[in-house]
C-alpha angles and dihedrals in degrees: 000000000000110000118074116232128184139173126191125192135183107230119241112259089238094051097093101142102061130341131178109218101178145009137180150144136215147149098260123207103158130080123245105220131194094336131161125201125203092222141032118281137191121202121196117202105198096182136353138059138259141112144280127207131188132159091246099046104027120216115334130187113232131204121176141272088062141107134211137201124229120200125217119266092005121125113241139167133192139164142178121233121259093286092056127222137252109245141178122193143184134193119213143169142171142106094292088071089071089059091049090054096040092052090044092238086135119024130193092212092051105037098149121085123186109216125221096176105046097162092064093052094044090052091052092048090049092051091046091053092048091048092051090049088055089065097199130122089255091047093052091047091050091047089055089051091052090050090051089052091049089055092050094044092050092047091052092049091046092053093044091239092136090060098038105060092152090055090052091049088053090051091052088055090051091051091051091048091055090045090055091048096042094118092054124082112270120226099186095195092052092043091051092048089050088061096042102253142096121265090249093052092046092049092049096047093041092052091048090052100044107017090241134082114245099263093047089049090050091052092049090050090050092051092048089052090047091054090051091051093046092051098043106033140046094227116142118257092250090051092051089050091052092046091058093047102264114120095187110074091191091056089046092052092048094050091044091053092048091053102036103030093236139065122264089252092052091047090053091051090054092055107038116186117257 
């Protein structure tokens, strides 16, 4: 990889969730020093060595294959050693980035990810670049999808999920256990101890698996069960509330309305029984 190549795009005004605004690749030899970007960036180092420095992470040694995340309006510096490194990069923005950060899928204090499955990430970067080169609505949408997959692939490799399939199978069992017990009170400390981990570890692994912490997952499961009961039975609203583990029907109605945009009674009217 010797010739530098770069594409820049202005995101569509309607593309608020996730938009890729630039992509490129090159054999880099020069340092990037005390720079700020207006958007997020991801840099893939396929091969080579060097360093990365940010205020949040400090100075980190880097050996490819690896990638690192750069956050908007944050000063950063990085450089390959004297032999240079082969890099690919992408710029991105949009409201989905808040979810990536909130769920700790990308973290400012831990921007560097060692990669164990380089081919998968290279393929995604290559498809993203080709999609952006296409410069159509469909191409930009597909580029955003490839960026989303890069985020997920990097998060899985960072957590070791790709190499710990048994651990993930165990986590799936834990999720299903909580789903079955959703109508029962949840003591998170006791539930975590039952599965041999601390509450913090359970919460972190559960959120990585489902996108929701345990109690939020339990509430969603309760609301899904409530919708099933409302649509398929004639039980009173207070009875439905009790059946999903909520003794206060007023609290149930308020939470249901917040999540579904309508009251339990209105939901039932929308889906009359056959």
